[in-house]
gemmi code that builds the backbone of each chain (N, CA, C; Angstrom):
import gemmi

chains = {
    "A": [
        ("MET", (0.847, -1.352, -0.768), (-0.299, 0.078, -0.010), (1.368, 0.918, -0.354)),
        ("LYS", (1.942, 1.285, 0.758), (2.693, 2.555, 0.817), (3.732, 2.961, -0.980)),
        ("LYS", (3.007, 1.848, -1.258), (4.021, 2.366, -2.917), (2.865, 2.641, -4.149)),
        ("GLN", (1.709, 2.992, -3.128), (0.329, 2.908, -4.723), (0.496, 4.307, -5.056)),
        ("TRP", (1.422, 5.479, -4.588), (1.656, 6.944, -5.606), (2.189, 6.579, -6.733)),
        ("HIS", (3.173, 5.464, -6.851), (4.065, 4.970, -7.937), (2.701, 5.510, -9.327)),
        ("LYS", (1.634, 4.736, -8.783), (0.976, 4.723, -10.552), (-0.223, 5.634, -10.967)),
        ("PRO", (-0.086, 7.091, -9.932), (-0.660, 7.697, -10.542), (0.751, 8.731, -10.795)),
        ("ALA", (1.625, 8.541, -10.515), (3.091, 9.611, -11.097), (3.337, 9.099, -12.685)),
        ("LEU", (3.475, 7.798, -12.768), (3.569, 6.862, -13.656), (2.896, 7.126, -14.290)),
        ("ALA", (1.185, 7.435, -14.630), (0.675, 7.604, -15.634), (0.691, 9.207, -15.634)),
        ("ALA", (0.640, 9.882, -14.864), (1.174, 11.467, -15.417), (2.410, 11.828, -16.276)),
        ("LEU", (3.402, 10.620, -16.155), (4.753, 10.868, -16.413), (4.219, 10.344, -18.246)),
        ("VAL", (4.067, 9.543, -18.187), (3.330, 8.628, -19.653), (2.668, 9.671, -20.478)),
        ("VAL", (1.584, 10.551, -19.712), (0.759, 11.507, -20.588), (0.764, 12.710, -21.004)),
        ("GLN", (2.335, 13.104, -20.197), (3.470, 13.936, -20.065), (3.950, 13.975, -21.162)),
        ("GLY", (4.555, 12.563, -21.257), (5.002, 12.535, -22.375), (4.751, 11.911, -24.189)),
        ("LEU", (3.242, 11.239, -23.675), (2.948, 11.500, -25.150), (2.434, 12.637, -25.628)),
        ("SER", (2.434, 13.669, -24.595), (1.323, 15.053, -25.113), (2.416, 16.124, -26.115)),
        ("GLY", (2.345, 16.444, -26.808), (2.912, 17.360, -27.576), (3.023, 19.192, -27.056)),
        ("CYS", (3.781, 19.891, -26.478), (3.568, 20.958, -26.265), (4.730, 21.747, -27.403)),
        ("MET", (3.798, 22.918, -27.722), (4.316, 23.545, -29.257), (4.902, 24.481, -28.897)),
        ("THR", (5.838, 25.069, -29.384), (6.846, 26.354, -29.417), (6.577, 26.739, -31.239)),
        ("VAL", (6.466, 28.070, -30.649), (6.335, 28.837, -32.184), (7.756, 29.043, -32.361)),
        ("ARG", (8.237, 29.060, -33.303), (9.615, 28.877, -33.752), (9.229, 30.944, -34.408)),
        ("SER", (8.650, 30.971, -35.445), (8.534, 31.682, -36.205), (7.819, 31.570, -36.666)),
        ("VAL", (6.868, 33.339, -37.373), (5.763, 33.838, -38.069), (6.225, 34.563, -39.081)),
        ("SER", (5.329, 34.740, -40.157), (5.570, 35.556, -40.845), (4.025, 35.907, -41.278)),
        ("ILE", (3.661, 36.932, -41.899), (2.239, 37.385, -42.999), (2.540, 38.374, -44.222)),
        ("SER", (1.880, 38.055, -44.935), (2.461, 38.622, -46.156), (1.087, 39.820, -46.633)),
        ("GLN", (1.186, 40.343, -47.412), (0.375, 41.634, -47.964), (-1.238, 40.496, -48.205)),
        ("LEU", (-2.230, 41.514, -47.560), (-2.853, 40.367, -47.869), (-4.028, 41.117, -49.067)),
        ("PRO", (-5.192, 40.160, -49.500), (-5.854, 40.859, -51.063), (-7.199, 41.175, -50.554)),
        ("GLU", (-7.573, 41.975, -51.174), (-9.329, 42.517, -50.824), (-10.131, 41.170, -50.653)),
        ("SER", (-11.012, 41.935, -49.513), (-12.205, 40.698, -49.358), (-12.803, 39.783, -50.260)),
        ("SER", (-12.431, 40.461, -51.309), (-13.697, 39.660, -52.419), (-12.576, 38.460, -53.129)),
        ("PHE", (-11.432, 38.793, -52.695), (-10.223, 37.751, -53.675), (-10.062, 36.706, -52.606)),
        ("ARG", (-10.661, 36.728, -51.120), (-10.409, 35.692, -50.330), (-11.459, 34.789, -50.191)),
        ("GLN", (-11.739, 34.571, -51.306), (-12.872, 33.212, -50.775), (-12.404, 31.913, -51.041)),
        ("SER", (-10.848, 31.477, -51.933), (-10.299, 30.222, -52.201), (-8.746, 30.338, -51.163)),
        ("VAL", (-9.360, 29.897, -50.431), (-8.157, 29.148, -48.949), (-6.880, 27.991, -49.614)),
        ("VAL", (-6.336, 28.347, -49.208), (-4.814, 27.337, -49.766), (-4.290, 26.813, -48.340)),
        ("LYS", (-3.412, 25.898, -47.979), (-2.839, 25.390, -46.578), (-2.285, 24.173, -47.131)),
        ("THR", (-0.838, 24.056, -46.663), (-0.074, 23.132, -46.679), (0.349, 23.253, -45.596)),
        ("GLN", (0.826, 21.776, -45.418), (1.661, 21.421, -43.431), (3.027, 20.196, -44.125)),
        ("THR", (3.721, 20.692, -44.105), (4.494, 19.090, -43.837), (5.269, 18.983, -42.597)),
        ("SER", (6.482, 18.287, -41.886), (6.908, 17.970, -41.002), (7.996, 17.077, -40.961)),
        ("SER", (8.839, 17.337, -39.944), (9.905, 15.972, -40.102), (10.483, 16.017, -38.963)),
        ("PRO", (10.978, 15.306, -38.041), (11.175, 14.662, -36.547), (12.738, 15.040, -36.303)),
        ("ILE", (12.944, 15.278, -35.121), (14.579, 15.662, -34.564), (14.211, 14.232, -33.214)),
        ("VAL", (15.232, 13.168, -33.486), (15.188, 12.721, -32.593), (16.232, 12.132, -31.815)),
        ("ILE", (16.507, 12.646, -30.472), (17.297, 12.784, -29.664), (18.193, 14.125, -30.317)),
        ("GLY", (17.915, 14.771, -30.339), (18.787, 15.881, -31.031), (19.339, 16.002, -32.585)),
        ("ILE", (18.718, 14.923, -33.279), (19.295, 14.431, -34.714), (18.568, 14.654, -35.607)),
        ("PRO", (18.181, 15.730, -36.366), (17.337, 15.914, -37.506), (17.800, 14.883, -38.850)),
        ("PHE", (16.980, 14.821, -39.506), (16.598, 14.332, -40.071), (17.297, 14.670, -41.704)),
        ("ASN", (16.211, 16.021, -42.248), (16.384, 16.318, -43.027), (15.994, 18.092, -42.868)),
        ("THR", (16.005, 18.970, -43.990), (15.247, 20.255, -44.102), (14.399, 20.798, -45.497)),
        ("ASP", (14.354, 18.855, -46.143), (13.481, 19.004, -47.229), (12.102, 19.217, -46.866)),
        ("TYR", (11.545, 19.348, -45.984), (9.967, 19.395, -45.967), (9.800, 20.910, -45.940)),
        ("LEU", (11.049, 21.498, -45.767), (10.595, 23.162, -46.525), (10.305, 23.417, -47.700)),
        ("ASP", (11.020, 22.923, -48.350), (10.890, 22.522, -49.807), (9.461, 22.147, -50.346)),
        ("GLU", (9.048, 20.567, -49.822), (7.734, 19.973, -49.802), (6.842, 20.876, -49.236)),
        ("ALA", (7.346, 21.739, -48.629), (6.019, 22.468, -47.914), (5.530, 23.412, -48.995)),
        ("ARG", (6.833, 24.298, -49.902), (6.664, 25.144, -50.781), (5.707, 24.700, -52.170)),
        ("ALA", (6.422, 23.517, -52.381), (5.521, 23.229, -53.389), (4.891, 22.335, -53.405)),
        ("ASP", (4.257, 21.693, -52.571), (2.986, 21.330, -52.432), (1.994, 22.679, -52.335)),
        ("PHE", (2.309, 24.272, -51.657), (1.371, 24.841, -51.821), (1.857, 25.650, -52.949)),
        ("VAL", (2.337, 25.625, -53.272), (2.436, 26.775, -54.809), (1.342, 25.497, -56.071)),
        ("GLY", (1.511, 24.483, -55.825), (0.982, 23.486, -56.833), (-0.341, 23.558, -56.412)),
        ("ARG", (-0.943, 23.725, -55.371), (-2.486, 23.632, -54.840), (-3.159, 25.208, -55.193)),
        ("CYS", (-2.639, 26.309, -55.980), (-3.072, 26.855, -57.153), (-2.301, 27.380, -57.915)),
        ("LYS", (-2.311, 26.980, -59.218), (-1.454, 26.519, -60.299), (-1.634, 27.565, -61.260)),
        ("ASP", (-3.151, 28.046, -61.084), (-3.719, 29.184, -62.310), (-3.864, 30.442, -61.401)),
        ("GLY", (-3.376, 30.875, -60.455), (-3.574, 31.995, -59.741), (-2.263, 32.427, -58.951)),
        ("ALA", (-2.553, 33.380, -58.568), (-1.410, 33.995, -57.441), (-1.946, 33.708, -55.912)),
        ("ILE", (-0.853, 33.498, -55.286), (-1.463, 33.097, -53.884), (-0.589, 34.704, -52.644)),
        ("GLU", (-1.928, 34.762, -52.030), (-1.522, 36.498, -51.536), (-2.126, 36.228, -49.728)),
        ("GLY", (-1.841, 36.930, -48.954), (-2.017, 36.872, -48.054), (-1.382, 35.468, -47.051)),
        ("VAL", (-0.017, 35.581, -47.462), (0.461, 33.982, -47.241), (1.286, 34.419, -45.721)),
        ("LEU", (0.121, 33.380, -44.827), (0.842, 32.853, -43.287), (1.779, 31.615, -43.264)),
        ("SER", (2.949, 32.028, -42.589), (3.920, 31.108, -42.531), (4.024, 30.814, -41.356)),
        ("LYS", (4.120, 29.792, -40.150), (4.192, 29.159, -39.257), (4.542, 28.140, -39.340)),
        ("HIS", (6.068, 28.773, -38.227), (7.300, 27.163, -38.279), (7.089, 26.966, -36.631)),
        ("GLU", (7.171, 26.123, -36.430), (6.757, 25.989, -34.813), (7.128, 24.158, -34.546)),
        ("ASP", (7.565, 23.863, -33.240), (8.216, 22.481, -33.006), (7.231, 21.982, -32.052)),
        ("VAL", (6.631, 20.890, -31.930), (5.798, 20.209, -30.897), (7.133, 19.017, -30.098)),
        ("ASN", (7.118, 18.920, -28.784), (7.700, 18.483, -27.900), (7.603, 16.775, -27.471)),
        ("TYR", (7.725, 16.432, -27.796), (7.312, 14.720, -27.052), (8.039, 14.316, -26.799)),
        ("PHE", (7.749, 13.150, -25.771), (8.825, 12.510, -24.542), (9.317, 13.445, -23.376)),
        ("ILE", (9.000, 14.698, -23.152), (10.249, 15.660, -22.327), (11.347, 15.954, -23.679)),
        ("GLY", (10.698, 16.012, -24.839), (11.684, 17.001, -25.681), (12.839, 15.512, -26.323)),
        ("LEU", (12.604, 14.529, -26.090), (13.646, 13.314, -26.535), (13.060, 13.518, -28.365)),
        ("VAL", (11.954, 13.872, -28.517), (11.732, 13.101, -29.875), (11.078, 15.121, -30.100)),
        ("VAL", (11.265, 15.575, -30.860), (10.946, 16.854, -31.572), (10.190, 16.845, -33.135)),
        ("VAL", (9.081, 17.196, -33.164), (8.436, 16.930, -34.581), (8.796, 19.199, -35.601)),
        ("GLN", (9.314, 19.141, -36.021), (9.534, 20.361, -36.395), (8.567, 20.372, -37.401)),
        ("LYS", (7.038, 21.266, -37.428), (6.141, 21.537, -38.254), (6.345, 23.021, -39.315)),
        ("VAL", (5.936, 23.251, -40.623), (5.846, 24.388, -41.286), (4.781, 24.493, -41.845)),
        ("SER", (4.290, 25.219, -41.043), (2.245, 25.603, -42.085), (2.180, 26.444, -43.044)),
        ("LEU", (1.543, 26.440, -44.021), (1.219, 27.835, -44.800), (0.426, 27.858, -45.414)),
        ("GLN", (-0.233, 28.924, -45.090), (-1.721, 29.208, -45.502), (-1.562, 30.285, -46.242)),
        ("GLY", (-2.746, 31.038, -47.530), (-2.819, 31.754, -48.025), (-4.160, 32.169, -49.070)),
        ("TYR", (-4.190, 32.951, -50.110), (-5.541, 32.959, -50.767), (-4.876, 32.597, -52.266)),
        ("CYS", (-5.951, 31.380, -52.534), (-5.537, 32.020, -54.187), (-6.374, 32.282, -54.946)),
        ("VAL", (-5.816, 33.767, -55.512), (-6.334, 34.794, -56.439), (-6.559, 34.684, -57.374)),
        ("ARG", (-7.241, 34.002, -58.323), (-7.306, 34.070, -59.900), (-7.367, 34.381, -60.771)),
        ("LYS", (-8.000, 35.737, -59.846), (-8.557, 37.085, -61.043), (-7.833, 38.123, -61.170)),
        ("VAL", (-7.545, 38.984, -62.167), (-6.435, 39.872, -62.433), (-7.604, 41.448, -62.226)),
        ("ALA", (-6.686, 41.851, -61.756), (-7.049, 43.430, -61.363), (-7.733, 43.885, -62.537)),
        ("SER", (-8.118, 44.916, -62.316), (-8.658, 45.639, -63.873), (-7.867, 46.764, -64.008)),
        ("VAL", (-7.714, 47.829, -62.598), (-6.748, 48.296, -62.556), (-5.304, 48.343, -62.558)),
        ("SER", (-4.847, 49.268, -63.467), (-3.265, 48.989, -64.316), (-2.784, 49.452, -63.513)),
        ("THR", (-1.597, 49.440, -62.629), (-0.487, 50.336, -62.039), (0.650, 50.902, -62.974)),
        ("LYS", (0.669, 50.426, -64.403), (1.551, 50.634, -65.420), (0.775, 52.060, -66.214)),
        ("LYS", (-0.651, 51.576, -66.149), (-1.693, 52.909, -66.393), (-1.086, 54.067, -66.090)),
        ("LYS", (-1.507, 53.602, -65.028), (-1.537, 54.830, -64.002), (0.563, 55.913, -63.809)),
        ("ARG", (0.755, 55.271, -63.826), (2.369, 55.816, -63.906), (3.296, 56.685, -65.387)),
        ("LYS", (2.093, 56.640, -65.937), (2.260, 57.173, -67.619), (1.748, 58.398, -67.445)),
        ("VAL", (1.184, 58.928, -66.608), (0.870, 60.292, -66.325), (1.908, 60.833, -65.794)),
    ],
    "B": [
        ("MET", (30.641, 1.421, -8.953), (30.123, 1.531, -10.257), (31.294, 0.455, -11.059)),
        ("SER", (30.859, 0.073, -11.985), (31.143, -1.285, -12.741), (32.181, -0.620, -13.969)),
        ("PHE", (33.779, -1.696, -14.254), (34.318, -0.628, -15.002), (34.096, -0.918, -16.464)),
        ("VAL", (33.150, -1.589, -16.993), (32.652, -1.488, -17.926), (31.884, -0.289, -18.202)),
        ("TRP", (30.924, 0.592, -17.177), (30.154, 1.880, -17.298), (31.149, 2.784, -17.086)),
        ("ARG", (32.202, 3.105, -16.238), (33.416, 3.462, -15.869), (34.443, 4.055, -17.096)),
        ("MET", (34.562, 2.691, -18.174), (35.022, 3.297, -19.325), (34.487, 3.164, -20.462)),
        ("SER", (33.151, 3.539, -20.512), (32.251, 3.985, -21.583), (31.697, 5.573, -20.899)),
        ("LEU", (31.981, 5.975, -20.148), (31.928, 7.112, -19.720), (32.390, 8.556, -20.518)),
        ("PRO", (33.898, 7.928, -21.213), (34.400, 9.516, -22.383), (33.416, 9.186, -22.972)),
        ("LEU", (32.988, 8.117, -23.901), (32.443, 7.995, -24.504), (31.120, 8.746, -25.382)),
        ("ILE", (30.230, 8.859, -24.009), (29.410, 9.479, -23.919), (29.492, 10.824, -25.174)),
        ("PRO", (30.791, 11.787, -24.790), (30.382, 13.045, -25.248), (30.752, 12.647, -26.705)),
        ("MET", (32.042, 11.986, -26.842), (32.354, 11.516, -27.938), (31.081, 11.296, -29.246)),
        ("VAL", (30.693, 10.871, -28.829), (29.696, 9.662, -29.607), (28.183, 10.608, -29.800)),
        ("THR", (28.084, 11.563, -28.726), (27.049, 12.463, -28.936), (27.945, 13.716, -30.046)),
        ("THR", (28.549, 14.045, -29.858), (29.319, 14.917, -31.204), (29.675, 14.845, -32.727)),
        ("VAL", (29.736, 13.323, -32.186), (29.649, 12.089, -33.133), (28.258, 12.753, -34.230)),
        ("CYS", (27.345, 11.857, -33.059), (26.074, 12.217, -33.748), (25.149, 13.600, -33.599)),
        ("LEU", (25.661, 14.857, -33.121), (25.607, 16.310, -34.186), (26.390, 16.514, -34.879)),
        ("SER", (26.887, 16.171, -35.784), (28.356, 16.194, -36.836), (27.208, 17.227, -37.939)),
        ("ALA", (27.425, 17.716, -38.328), (26.687, 18.206, -39.810), (24.889, 18.128, -39.738)),
        ("CYS", (24.551, 17.895, -38.143), (22.686, 18.322, -38.094), (22.752, 19.547, -38.734)),
        ("THR", (21.778, 19.738, -39.401), (21.040, 21.111, -39.595), (19.567, 21.302, -39.015)),
        ("TYR", (19.634, 22.131, -38.719), (18.214, 22.868, -37.885), (17.698, 24.233, -38.413)),
        ("THR", (16.321, 23.796, -38.589), (16.098, 25.101, -39.334), (15.390, 26.393, -38.105)),
        ("ARG", (15.770, 26.982, -38.300), (14.998, 28.419, -37.368), (14.250, 29.234, -36.816)),
        ("ALA", (13.992, 29.857, -38.136), (12.998, 30.220, -39.235), (12.583, 29.722, -40.461)),
        ("VAL", (11.292, 30.839, -41.070), (10.904, 30.105, -42.458), (9.913, 31.363, -42.415)),
        ("SER", (9.796, 31.917, -43.766), (9.042, 33.411, -43.867), (8.924, 32.857, -45.852)),
        ("GLU", (7.708, 33.191, -46.046), (7.249, 33.216, -47.518), (6.464, 34.463, -47.467)),
        ("THR", (5.901, 35.257, -48.619), (5.570, 35.998, -49.545), (5.045, 35.861, -50.149)),
        ("ASN", (4.203, 36.216, -50.842), (2.673, 36.345, -51.885), (3.848, 35.881, -52.743)),
        ("VAL", (2.785, 34.473, -53.657), (3.766, 33.894, -54.484), (2.571, 34.085, -56.375)),
        ("PRO", (3.555, 34.645, -57.145), (2.924, 35.930, -58.201), (2.181, 34.406, -59.041)),
        ("ARG", (1.267, 34.936, -60.137), (0.604, 34.299, -60.782), (1.544, 33.468, -62.065)),
        ("GLU", (2.532, 34.562, -62.732), (3.156, 34.036, -63.343), (4.775, 33.555, -62.712)),
        ("ARG", (4.837, 31.877, -62.639), (6.144, 31.762, -61.951), (7.429, 31.415, -63.087)),
        ("GLY", (8.214, 32.326, -62.980), (9.189, 32.348, -64.195), (10.602, 31.285, -63.524)),
        ("ARG", (11.348, 31.793, -63.324), (12.271, 31.069, -63.314), (12.948, 30.976, -61.607)),
        ("LEU", (13.309, 29.576, -61.240), (13.516, 29.569, -60.075), (14.511, 30.138, -59.402)),
        ("VAL", (14.898, 31.292, -59.060), (16.549, 31.886, -58.305), (16.784, 31.235, -56.915)),
        ("GLU", (18.050, 31.415, -56.458), (18.217, 31.069, -55.106), (19.361, 32.188, -54.812)),
        ("ALA", (19.662, 32.563, -53.194), (21.118, 33.068, -52.449), (20.823, 32.723, -51.684)),
        ("ALA", (22.017, 32.655, -51.174), (22.570, 32.150, -49.768), (23.638, 33.019, -48.870)),
        ("VAL", (23.096, 33.070, -47.880), (24.634, 33.617, -46.877), (24.795, 33.176, -45.499)),
        ("ALA", (25.926, 32.892, -45.551), (26.388, 32.040, -44.615), (27.247, 32.609, -43.971)),
        ("LYS", (27.934, 32.012, -42.219), (28.602, 32.837, -41.957), (28.622, 31.901, -40.314)),
        ("ASN", (29.874, 31.292, -40.328), (31.075, 30.642, -39.544), (31.292, 30.887, -38.447)),
        ("ILE", (30.226, 30.163, -37.181), (30.450, 30.937, -35.507), (31.116, 30.075, -35.018)),
        ("ILE", (32.183, 30.144, -34.251), (33.446, 29.071, -33.860), (32.936, 29.796, -31.907)),
        ("LEU", (32.614, 28.522, -30.909), (32.146, 29.035, -29.211), (31.078, 29.695, -29.392)),
        ("GLY", (30.300, 30.039, -29.706), (28.960, 30.901, -30.455), (29.417, 32.245, -30.017)),
        ("PHE", (31.003, 32.818, -30.220), (31.482, 33.941, -30.468), (30.480, 34.367, -31.609)),
        ("ASN", (29.520, 35.387, -31.721), (28.952, 36.497, -33.056), (29.065, 37.493, -32.639)),
        ("PHE", (29.471, 38.870, -33.202), (29.374, 39.923, -32.423), (28.593, 40.560, -33.815)),
        ("ASP", (27.950, 40.513, -34.909), (27.028, 40.884, -35.882), (26.685, 39.675, -36.851)),
        ("ASN", (25.524, 40.172, -37.383), (24.641, 39.618, -38.511), (24.501, 40.216, -39.723)),
        ("ASP", (25.825, 40.964, -40.185), (25.827, 41.586, -41.139), (25.245, 41.096, -42.715)),
        ("GLU", (25.861, 39.692, -42.598), (25.602, 38.871, -43.574), (24.020, 38.885, -44.345)),
        ("VAL", (23.532, 39.207, -43.728), (22.601, 38.573, -43.906), (21.574, 39.615, -44.792)),
        ("LEU", (22.475, 41.190, -44.122), (21.931, 42.531, -45.577), (22.319, 42.053, -46.566)),
        ("GLN", (23.287, 41.699, -47.276), (23.754, 40.890, -48.525), (22.336, 39.775, -48.989)),
        ("LEU", (21.874, 39.677, -48.677), (21.000, 38.662, -49.499), (20.158, 39.765, -50.094)),
        ("THR", (19.705, 40.196, -49.612), (19.477, 41.282, -51.124), (19.867, 41.150, -52.464)),
        ("ARG", (20.830, 41.674, -52.248), (21.753, 42.056, -53.349), (22.166, 40.911, -54.000)),
        ("LYS", (21.900, 39.521, -53.390), (22.530, 38.054, -54.061), (21.457, 37.918, -54.976)),
        ("LEU", (20.556, 38.186, -54.426), (19.121, 37.479, -54.921), (18.933, 38.390, -56.421)),
        ("ARG", (18.802, 39.866, -55.806), (18.804, 40.612, -57.191), (19.414, 40.837, -58.127)),
        ("ASP", (20.513, 40.156, -58.118), (21.642, 40.093, -58.937), (21.283, 38.273, -60.006)),
        ("LYS", (20.611, 38.113, -58.747), (20.316, 36.612, -60.211), (19.588, 36.749, -60.807)),
        ("CYS", (18.219, 37.793, -60.823), (17.008, 38.258, -61.510), (17.676, 39.819, -61.704)),
        ("PRO", (18.203, 39.904, -62.579), (18.603, 42.017, -62.614), (17.664, 42.738, -63.873)),
        ("SER", (17.108, 41.014, -64.518), (16.095, 42.072, -65.705), (14.819, 42.235, -65.101)),
        ("GLY", (14.804, 41.489, -64.092), (13.321, 41.466, -63.679), (13.256, 41.491, -62.174)),
        ("SER", (12.059, 41.076, -61.448), (11.559, 41.467, -60.278), (11.432, 39.657, -59.741)),
        ("VAL", (11.912, 39.980, -58.125), (11.877, 38.517, -57.403), (10.472, 37.892, -56.847)),
        ("ARG", (9.470, 37.192, -57.058), (8.503, 37.604, -56.212), (8.540, 35.871, -55.785)),
        ("GLY", (7.397, 36.093, -54.997), (7.043, 34.563, -53.649), (8.450, 34.181, -53.256)),
        ("ILE", (9.091, 35.054, -52.655), (10.222, 34.505, -51.903), (9.804, 33.981, -50.167)),
        ("MET", (10.815, 32.919, -50.399), (10.848, 31.852, -49.293), (11.946, 31.801, -48.907)),
        ("THR", (11.645, 32.413, -46.891), (13.815, 32.344, -46.726), (13.397, 31.308, -45.383)),
        ("GLN", (14.815, 31.078, -45.176), (14.809, 29.966, -44.452), (15.990, 30.159, -43.433)),
        ("ASP", (16.172, 30.080, -42.835), (17.278, 30.728, -41.007), (17.777, 28.495, -41.548)),
        ("LEU", (18.889, 28.735, -41.091), (19.292, 26.877, -41.067), (20.620, 27.414, -40.028)),
        ("THR", (20.697, 26.369, -39.096), (21.964, 26.660, -38.144), (22.373, 25.172, -38.222)),
        ("THR", (23.828, 24.641, -38.898), (24.909, 23.362, -39.064), (25.789, 23.274, -38.178)),
        ("LEU", (25.461, 22.378, -37.148), (26.582, 22.278, -36.124), (27.870, 21.003, -36.481)),
        ("TYR", (28.880, 21.205, -36.426), (30.075, 20.642, -36.657), (30.862, 20.701, -35.636)),
        ("VAL", (31.627, 19.466, -35.646), (31.843, 18.742, -34.032), (31.392, 19.650, -33.202)),
        ("GLY", (30.295, 18.766, -32.565), (29.436, 19.721, -31.296), (28.981, 21.083, -31.838)),
        ("PHE", (28.836, 21.562, -30.613), (28.022, 22.208, -30.281), (30.002, 23.481, -30.353)),
        ("PHE", (30.712, 23.487, -30.458), (31.906, 24.379, -30.558), (31.951, 25.255, -31.939)),
        ("TYR", (31.511, 24.478, -33.218), (31.736, 25.315, -34.555), (30.816, 24.623, -35.396)),
        ("TRP", (29.788, 26.245, -35.937), (28.790, 25.783, -36.248), (28.393, 26.935, -37.659)),
        ("GLU", (27.961, 26.949, -38.410), (27.376, 27.290, -39.624), (25.639, 27.945, -39.415)),
        ("ARG", (25.860, 29.294, -39.643), (23.844, 30.053, -39.960), (23.762, 30.369, -41.551)),
        ("LYS", (23.025, 29.761, -42.074), (23.003, 30.021, -43.166), (21.610, 30.452, -43.209)),
        ("THR", (21.384, 31.318, -43.935), (20.142, 32.074, -44.477), (19.634, 31.646, -46.001)),
        ("LEU", (18.936, 31.429, -46.489), (18.575, 30.881, -48.148), (17.246, 31.529, -48.242)),
        ("ALA", (17.109, 32.087, -49.260), (16.286, 33.019, -49.520), (15.968, 32.161, -51.464)),
        ("LYS", (14.461, 31.871, -51.650), (14.419, 31.289, -53.147), (13.274, 32.182, -53.732)),
        ("GLY", (13.017, 32.608, -54.770), (11.922, 32.833, -54.932), (12.000, 32.931, -56.373)),
        ("TYR", (10.493, 33.318, -57.184), (10.407, 32.962, -58.969), (10.910, 34.699, -59.578)),
        ("CYS", (11.575, 34.386, -60.486), (12.252, 35.257, -61.020), (11.358, 35.869, -62.663)),
        ("VAL", (10.484, 36.948, -62.374), (9.145, 37.212, -62.767), (9.669, 38.332, -64.288)),
        ("ASN", (9.564, 38.177, -65.368), (10.138, 39.125, -66.251), (8.787, 40.164, -66.580)),
        ("GLY", (8.943, 40.872, -67.359), (7.915, 41.785, -68.748), (6.906, 42.121, -67.673)),
        ("SER", (5.742, 42.612, -68.537), (5.074, 43.808, -67.828), (4.135, 42.631, -67.091)),
        ("GLY", (3.919, 41.543, -67.014), (3.144, 40.563, -66.273), (3.381, 40.998, -64.786)),
        ("VAL", (4.103, 41.557, -63.937), (4.508, 41.370, -62.897), (3.845, 42.697, -62.385)),
        ("ALA", (3.666, 44.008, -62.749), (2.537, 44.699, -62.423), (1.264, 44.693, -63.102)),
        ("ASP", (1.006, 43.868, -63.423), (-0.397, 43.070, -63.323), (-1.269, 42.753, -62.187)),
        ("ASN", (0.117, 41.697, -61.329), (-0.827, 40.723, -60.134), (-0.103, 41.759, -59.066)),
        ("THR", (0.537, 40.062, -59.036), (1.321, 39.739, -57.980), (1.127, 39.712, -56.930)),
        ("ASP", (1.593, 40.367, -55.841), (0.844, 40.808, -54.316), (-0.024, 41.592, -53.810)),
        ("GLY", (-0.738, 41.932, -55.102), (-2.116, 43.030, -54.537), (-1.400, 44.684, -55.371)),
        ("ALA", (-0.302, 44.290, -55.819), (0.280, 45.816, -56.003), (-0.905, 46.506, -56.919)),
        ("ALA", (-1.368, 46.456, -57.898), (-1.857, 47.045, -59.011), (-3.606, 47.214, -58.774)),
        ("ARG", (-4.108, 46.678, -57.464), (-4.812, 46.719, -56.958), (-4.951, 48.532, -56.708)),
        ("SER", (-6.342, 48.816, -56.926), (-7.106, 50.057, -56.503), (-7.527, 50.247, -54.907)),
        ("LEU", (-7.139, 50.846, -54.468), (-7.991, 50.548, -52.670), (-7.875, 52.048, -52.246)),
        ("ASP", (-8.747, 52.441, -52.420), (-9.820, 53.864, -51.630), (-9.320, 55.171, -52.412)),
        ("GLY", (-8.455, 54.922, -53.478), (-8.055, 56.134, -53.944), (-6.299, 56.163, -53.858)),
        ("VAL", (-5.676, 54.684, -53.502), (-4.103, 54.616, -53.423), (-4.274, 53.616, -53.779)),
        ("ALA", (-2.939, 53.615, -54.472), (-2.461, 52.717, -55.265), (-0.842, 52.303, -54.736)),
        ("SER", (-0.993, 51.127, -55.095), (0.753, 50.817, -54.453), (1.723, 50.162, -56.021)),
        ("GLY", (2.687, 50.384, -55.846), (3.424, 49.816, -56.808), (4.226, 48.725, -56.893)),
        ("PRO", (4.397, 48.407, -57.951), (5.286, 46.843, -57.687), (6.623, 46.919, -56.629)),
        ("ASP", (6.930, 47.706, -55.839), (8.023, 47.325, -54.986), (7.429, 47.988, -53.423)),
        ("GLY", (6.025, 47.837, -53.313), (5.312, 48.054, -52.317), (4.985, 49.124, -52.039)),
        ("SER", (6.116, 50.297, -52.631), (5.694, 51.476, -52.396), (4.121, 52.534, -52.631)),
        ("LEU", (3.657, 53.283, -51.617), (2.785, 53.707, -52.037), (2.371, 54.708, -52.601)),
        ("GLU", (1.871, 55.060, -53.944), (1.834, 56.357, -54.798), (0.166, 56.932, -54.738)),
        ("PRO", (0.070, 58.261, -55.061), (-1.240, 58.443, -55.048), (-1.941, 58.019, -56.068)),
        ("GLU", (-3.126, 57.933, -56.273), (-3.897, 57.332, -57.965), (-4.317, 59.132, -58.841)),
        ("ILE", (-3.331, 58.599, -59.930), (-3.958, 59.615, -60.946), (-4.741, 59.232, -62.113)),
        ("SER", (-6.016, 59.908, -62.296), (-6.909, 59.685, -62.760), (-6.427, 60.312, -64.406)),
        ("LEU", (-7.096, 59.294, -65.419), (-6.270, 59.775, -66.821), (-7.246, 60.772, -67.530)),
    ],
}
model = gemmi.Model(1)
for chain_id, residues in chains.items():
    chain = gemmi.Chain(chain_id)
    for i, (resn, *xyz) in enumerate(residues, 1):
        res = gemmi.Residue()
        res.name, res.seqid = resn, gemmi.SeqId(i, " ")
        for name, pos in zip(("N", "CA", "C"), xyz):
            atom = gemmi.Atom()
            atom.name, atom.element = name, gemmi.Element(name[0])
            atom.pos, atom.b_iso = gemmi.Position(*pos), 0.0
            res.add_atom(atom)
        chain.add_residue(res)
    model.add_chain(chain)
structure = gemmi.Structure()
structure.add_model(model)
structure.setup_entities()
């Protein structure tokens, strides 16, 4: 009976180890389009693990970009929010790096031309 | 403490050093608006070697814009993704900080028509492709 406290402590440790604590590393946002152009949202997310401090690659960044751009082939992507974050598991022994990209796919071309204005 | 354990203790930092050598970590990522017309992909990078953590400036990053511009002298670079990477060598004693920028070199008049919302009229003010605001002039 004296060692009964081990069970909840172990359970708490397992829960803490399995759960992911997230840390934001960097965030950026670019120019937002007008509200009428915010209809089509494109987003993508890729990740890469770091196990005991050993990362395996940085290709997930290029994969994220390729996937992101590929989701809006016939338009421009504006209002891009990029987020890079770490998710820690097992008290930091395993870290999953995540990069998320989100933006608006703008397919229509604006009728007003800057070049036209500049001629004056 | 057993003999085997005592003998293996010095190996721990050595193994850690070897394991972490040439490991590349991502520090920061950013992405700007991606243009409709995606031309040639251009890439530029600046790097700095840091020994024992001594670093007194980050001025090398300022050259990144010029390097990227030189890769696309006759057009503009849009859809720029930047990556800030750190590569460890010999454990934590020596590392390289690298900042990478990739974007699309867009040529011609297609640039002004769109891309990052530059050409749209907004309450009487239009912004140029370089992001600078200029007053709208009616023809």
